N, C-alpha and C positions, 0 to 999 in steps of 0.2 A: 668081594665087598669093597676092597680098596679101589679096584678099577671102577666100580660104580660111583664112588665118591669123587674120583678124579673126573669122570665123564660129566658129572653135574657141574663142576667148576669150569669146564671148558665150554666156551660158546663160540659159535662161528660169527665173527664180526666183520666179515669182508664187506658186506653191504653197508654197514654202518660207517666204515671208514670212507667209502666212496661218497656217501652223503655228507660226511664231515668235510671232505676235500671240496665238494661242490659248494658248500656254505662258505668255506674259507675263500674260494675264488670269487664268489658273489660279493662277499664283504670287501675284498680288496678292490674289486671293480667299482663298487659304490663309493669307496673312499677316494679313488682316483677321480671319479666324476665330481664329487664334492669339492675336491681341491682345485680342479680345473674351473669350476664355476666360481669358487671363492677368490682365486687369484688370477683369473683370466683377464680381467680388466687391467689389473696392475701390470701384468706381463705385457699385454698389448700396448699399454702406454710407454713402457720402457723401450719396446721395439720401435714404436713410432718416433720417439725422441731420438733414438739412435739413427734411424733412417733419415729424419729431418736434418740431423747434424751432418751426416755424410752428404746429403743432397745440397746442403748450403755451402759446400766447398771446403770444409775444414778437413785437412788431411795431414797425416804425420810424415809422409815421405816427400812431400813437395812435388809430387807427380800430378797427373791429370785427375780431375774430380770425377766422381761417378754421377750418372744422370739422376733423374728423379726416382722416387720410390714407387 
């Protein structure tokens, strides 16, 4: 009788954990895509500003300047 009660409490949840991991990965991927779309323009502007600063001849070492971006 005790073994029967224990068997009722045990469930095979291997498939459920695989589904949960799949949902977790999908959620993380969706979050990354949302962040890229939200901050993509800002980050692009920062890189363009940095590239234009370098291309204009501002350098810290006094050496040769880098060409255009």
